[in-house]
C-alpha positions as CSV (number, residue, x, y, z in Angstrom):
1,M,-57.9,149.5,110.0
2,T,-54.2,149.1,110.9
3,R,-51.3,148.8,108.4
4,V,-48.5,146.7,109.8
5,A,-45.4,144.9,108.6
6,A,-44.0,141.6,109.7
7,V,-40.5,140.2,109.0
8,D,-39.8,136.5,109.4
9,L,-36.1,136.0,110.2
10,G,-35.9,132.4,109.2
11,T,-32.9,130.0,109.1
12,N,-33.0,129.8,105.3
13,S,-35.0,132.9,104.2
14,T,-35.9,136.4,105.3
15,R,-39.5,137.5,104.4
16,L,-41.6,140.6,104.6
17,L,-45.3,141.0,104.7
18,V,-47.0,144.4,104.7
19,A,-50.7,144.0,105.4
20,D,-53.9,145.9,106.4
21,V,-55.7,144.3,109.4
22,A,-59.2,145.2,110.4
23,A,-61.4,143.2,112.8
24,G,-59.0,140.3,112.7
25,E,-59.1,140.1,108.9
26,L,-55.8,140.5,107.0
27,S,-55.3,141.9,103.5
28,E,-51.9,141.6,101.9
29,V,-50.3,144.8,100.5
30,E,-46.8,143.5,99.7
31,R,-45.0,140.2,100.2
32,L,-41.3,139.7,99.6
33,M,-38.8,136.8,100.1
34,R,-35.1,136.4,99.9
35,I,-32.9,133.4,100.6
36,T,-30.4,134.7,103.1
37,R,-29.2,131.5,104.9
38,L,-29.0,133.1,108.3
39,G,-28.5,129.6,109.8
40,D,-25.5,128.5,107.7
41,A,-23.4,126.2,109.8
42,V,-25.1,127.2,113.1
43,D,-25.9,123.6,113.8
44,A,-22.1,122.9,113.9
45,S,-20.6,126.2,115.1
46,G,-23.3,127.4,117.5
47,R,-22.9,130.9,116.1
48,L,-24.3,133.2,113.4
49,S,-21.5,133.9,111.0
50,D,-20.5,137.4,110.1
51,A,-21.4,136.8,106.4
52,A,-24.9,135.6,107.3
53,I,-25.5,138.5,109.6
54,Q,-24.4,141.0,106.9
55,R,-26.8,139.3,104.3
56,V,-29.7,139.5,106.7
57,D,-28.9,143.0,107.8
58,G,-28.9,144.3,104.3
59,C,-32.1,142.6,103.5
60,V,-33.9,143.9,106.6
61,A,-32.7,147.4,105.9
62,E,-34.5,147.2,102.5
63,Y,-37.6,145.7,104.1
64,A,-37.8,148.3,106.8
65,E,-37.6,151.1,104.2
66,T,-40.3,149.4,102.2
67,A,-42.5,149.1,105.2
68,R,-42.0,152.8,106.0
69,M,-42.7,153.8,102.4
70,L,-45.9,151.8,102.4
71,G,-47.1,153.5,105.6
72,A,-46.8,150.6,108.1
73,D,-47.6,151.8,111.6
74,R,-45.6,149.0,113.2
75,T,-43.0,146.6,112.0
76,L,-42.4,143.4,114.0
77,A,-39.5,141.0,113.2
78,V,-39.7,137.5,114.6
79,A,-36.7,135.3,114.9
80,T,-36.8,131.5,115.1
81,S,-34.5,128.5,115.1
82,A,-31.2,129.9,113.9
83,V,-31.3,132.8,116.4
84,R,-32.5,130.6,119.2
85,D,-29.6,128.2,118.7
86,A,-26.8,130.8,118.2
87,A,-24.8,132.0,121.1
88,N,-24.7,135.5,119.5
89,G,-28.4,135.3,118.5
90,R,-29.8,137.8,121.0
91,E,-27.0,140.2,120.4
92,F,-27.7,140.0,116.6
93,L,-31.4,140.6,117.2
94,A,-31.0,143.6,119.5
95,G,-28.6,145.2,117.0
96,L,-30.9,144.6,114.1
97,G,-33.9,146.2,115.9
98,G,-31.8,149.2,117.0
99,R,-30.2,149.8,113.6
100,H,-33.5,149.6,111.6
101,H,-35.9,151.0,114.2
102,I,-38.2,147.9,114.2
103,E,-39.6,145.8,117.0
104,T,-38.1,142.3,117.4
105,R,-39.1,139.2,119.2
106,L,-37.3,135.9,119.7
107,L,-39.8,133.1,119.6
108,A,-39.6,129.9,121.6
109,G,-40.3,126.9,119.4
110,T,-43.8,126.4,120.9
111,D,-44.6,130.1,120.4
112,E,-43.4,129.8,116.8
113,A,-45.8,126.9,116.3
114,A,-48.8,128.8,117.8
115,M,-48.1,131.9,115.6
116,T,-48.0,129.7,112.6
117,F,-51.3,128.1,113.4
118,R,-52.8,131.6,113.9
119,G,-51.6,132.6,110.5
120,V,-52.9,129.5,108.8
121,T,-56.3,129.8,110.4
122,S,-56.7,133.5,109.5
123,A,-57.8,132.5,106.0
124,R,-59.5,129.1,106.5
125,S,-61.5,127.2,109.0
126,V,-60.1,123.9,110.3
127,E,-61.6,120.6,111.3
128,P,-60.9,118.9,114.6
129,G,-57.7,116.9,114.4
130,T,-56.0,119.2,111.9
131,L,-52.2,119.2,112.1
132,V,-50.2,122.1,110.6
133,C,-46.6,121.2,109.7
134,D,-44.0,124.0,109.1
135,I,-40.8,122.7,107.7
136,G,-38.3,125.5,108.2
137,G,-34.5,125.8,107.8
138,G,-33.6,124.9,111.3
139,S,-36.7,123.3,112.8
140,T,-40.1,121.8,112.0
141,E,-43.1,122.8,114.0
142,L,-46.1,120.5,114.4
143,V,-49.3,122.2,115.6
144,L,-52.4,120.1,116.3
145,G,-55.7,121.9,116.7
146,G,-59.2,122.6,115.5
147,P,-62.0,125.1,115.7
148,G,-61.2,125.8,119.3
149,G,-57.5,126.5,118.7
150,V,-54.3,124.7,119.4
151,S,-54.5,121.5,121.5
152,D,-50.9,120.3,121.1
153,R,-47.6,121.6,119.6
154,I,-44.0,120.9,119.4
155,S,-40.8,122.2,117.7
156,L,-38.3,119.7,116.4
157,D,-34.8,120.3,115.3
158,L,-35.5,118.9,111.8
159,G,-35.0,121.8,109.4
160,C,-33.9,121.5,105.8
161,V,-30.7,123.4,106.3
162,R,-29.8,121.6,109.5
163,L,-30.4,118.1,108.1
164,S,-28.7,119.0,104.8
165,E,-25.6,119.8,106.8
166,R,-25.9,116.8,109.0
167,H,-26.8,114.1,106.5
168,L,-26.3,115.3,102.9
169,A,-22.9,116.9,102.9
170,G,-21.7,113.9,100.9
171,G,-24.7,114.0,98.5
172,P,-28.2,112.5,98.6
173,T,-27.1,108.9,98.4
174,D,-29.5,106.2,99.3
175,A,-27.7,105.6,102.6
176,N,-27.6,109.3,103.5
177,L,-31.3,109.8,102.7
178,A,-32.2,106.7,104.8
179,A,-30.2,108.1,107.7
180,L,-32.0,111.5,107.3
181,R,-35.4,109.9,107.2
182,R,-34.5,107.7,110.2
183,T,-33.7,110.9,112.2
184,V,-37.1,112.4,111.3
185,R,-39.0,109.2,112.1
186,E,-37.3,108.8,115.5
187,A,-38.1,112.5,116.4
188,I,-41.8,112.6,115.8
189,P,-43.9,111.9,118.9
190,R,-46.4,109.1,118.0
191,R,-49.3,111.0,119.7
192,F,-49.5,113.2,116.7
193,A,-50.0,110.3,114.4
194,A,-52.8,109.0,116.5
195,A,-54.6,112.4,116.7
196,T,-54.1,113.7,113.1
197,R,-57.1,113.6,110.7
198,H,-56.2,116.4,108.3
199,L,-52.8,117.8,107.4
200,I,-51.9,121.3,106.2
201,G,-48.4,122.2,105.1
202,V,-46.7,125.6,105.0
203,A,-43.3,127.2,104.2
204,G,-40.9,127.0,101.3
205,T,-40.4,123.3,100.9
206,V,-44.1,122.7,100.7
207,T,-45.0,125.6,98.5
208,T,-42.1,124.8,96.1
209,L,-43.3,121.2,95.8
210,A,-46.7,122.5,95.0
211,T,-45.3,124.9,92.4
212,I,-43.4,122.0,90.7
213,D,-46.5,119.7,90.9
214,L,-48.6,122.4,89.2
215,G,-46.1,122.8,86.4
216,L,-45.6,126.5,87.2
217,A,-42.4,128.4,86.3
218,E,-42.7,130.3,89.6
219,E,-44.8,130.3,92.7
220,I,-48.2,131.9,92.2
221,P,-49.8,132.1,95.6
222,E,-53.4,132.1,94.3
223,L,-52.8,128.8,92.6
224,V,-50.6,127.2,95.2
225,D,-52.8,127.9,98.2
226,R,-55.0,124.9,99.0
227,H,-53.3,122.8,96.4
228,E,-53.5,119.1,97.4
229,L,-50.1,117.3,97.5
230,A,-50.4,113.5,97.6
231,A,-47.9,111.5,99.6
232,A,-47.1,109.5,96.5
233,T,-46.3,112.8,94.6
234,V,-43.9,113.9,97.4
235,E,-42.1,110.5,97.3
236,R,-41.9,110.7,93.5
237,Q,-40.5,114.2,93.6
238,L,-38.0,113.2,96.3
239,A,-36.6,110.4,94.0
240,R,-36.5,112.7,91.1
241,L,-34.7,115.6,92.9
242,A,-32.3,113.3,94.8
243,A,-31.1,111.9,91.4
244,L,-30.1,115.3,90.0
245,D,-26.7,116.9,90.4
246,P,-26.6,120.6,91.5
247,D,-26.7,121.9,88.0
248,G,-29.7,119.7,87.2
249,L,-31.6,120.9,90.3
250,T,-31.2,124.6,89.2
251,D,-32.9,123.6,86.0
252,V,-36.1,122.2,87.6
253,R,-39.1,124.2,86.6
254,G,-40.6,125.9,89.6
255,L,-37.6,125.5,91.9
256,L,-35.7,128.7,92.8
257,P,-32.0,128.2,92.3
258,A,-31.3,129.6,95.8
259,R,-33.6,126.9,97.3
260,A,-32.0,124.0,95.4
261,P,-29.3,123.2,98.0
262,T,-31.9,122.3,100.6
263,I,-34.9,121.1,98.6
264,V,-33.9,117.4,98.8
265,A,-33.6,117.5,102.6
266,G,-36.9,119.4,102.9
267,T,-38.7,117.0,100.7
268,A,-37.3,114.0,102.6
269,I,-38.5,115.5,105.9
270,L,-42.0,116.0,104.4
271,A,-42.1,112.5,102.9
272,E,-41.1,110.8,106.2
273,L,-43.5,113.0,108.2
274,M,-46.4,112.1,106.0
275,D,-45.5,108.4,106.2
276,V,-45.3,108.5,110.1
277,L,-48.6,110.4,110.3
278,G,-50.3,108.1,107.8
279,A,-51.4,111.1,105.7
280,G,-52.3,110.3,102.1
281,S,-52.2,114.0,101.2
282,L,-51.8,117.5,102.6
283,S,-53.4,120.8,101.8
284,V,-50.9,123.6,101.1
285,S,-51.3,127.0,102.8
286,E,-49.7,130.2,101.7
287,R,-50.5,131.7,105.0
288,D,-48.1,130.9,107.8
289,I,-46.1,132.4,110.6
290,L,-45.6,135.6,108.7
291,H,-49.3,136.3,108.7
292,G,-49.5,135.3,112.4
293,A,-46.8,137.9,113.1
294,A,-48.7,140.5,111.2
295,L,-51.9,139.8,113.3
296,T,-49.8,139.9,116.5
297,A,-48.3,143.3,115.5
298,A,-51.8,144.6,114.7
299,A,-53.1,143.5,118.1
300,G,-50.5,145.7,119.7
301,V,-49.1,142.9,121.9
302,A,-45.7,142.9,120.3
303,Q,-43.0,144.5,122.4
304,P,-39.3,145.1,121.7
305,R,-36.9,142.7,123.4
């Protein structure tokens, strides 16, 4: 058995997983999440801001210490859309690894997709024609596969932070939401619609919508995992959330206040994606890229970059 830690340096959140891995099976020891908004304004500026870097650096310092206290043999931090897009992204990542003595890896979009699929399928078998969608802060990954692994994958610049900044700065008006949904519709290759038979959703937008749908005050992974979200439910929640002002959003049961600024865009992305794919429902997965990173770390294939 190997105890490892994985850190997901996302555009919207920074997450930690400490897990025991044996013979390809993963058992969670600790899982933490903090909204850090690393990708704030990266879409417009092309750079990680000093304030965002400081937020993430402080969070990772705590995570690295937690991993050491829990006896992790290796800690791997994976960086995605915000770091890929930022001119100072590689410099940030190298400094982070050096300061906190952890391994780092900058993932290409297609590698991010494959790692997500690996994490999802570590806890469930999948049928042919299964599409995993990962709506992140800066990008959305679509990964098509089955029992034999990944057959097609793509990373699209459709994250909830990115599209909030592009389309909803003036509020979620009907016109703004229509423009956002049009952006999503035009970006999705139609080959995925033709090939998709089953849909699995991961990451914060999806798990938050499941939490709300279940009537929970906070996310309970054991209940959220494998929850079925109907397309009609997603559309209904989109209409409800878009009608609320910022104060009203923070009062929604099951919605973290820190996630409120991006939940409308994330829900709109999901609603449009399900419509394009012709998916009447999706199955929620609590396992995602974080678990794929932990399995990668345990396999010993992760190298500092």
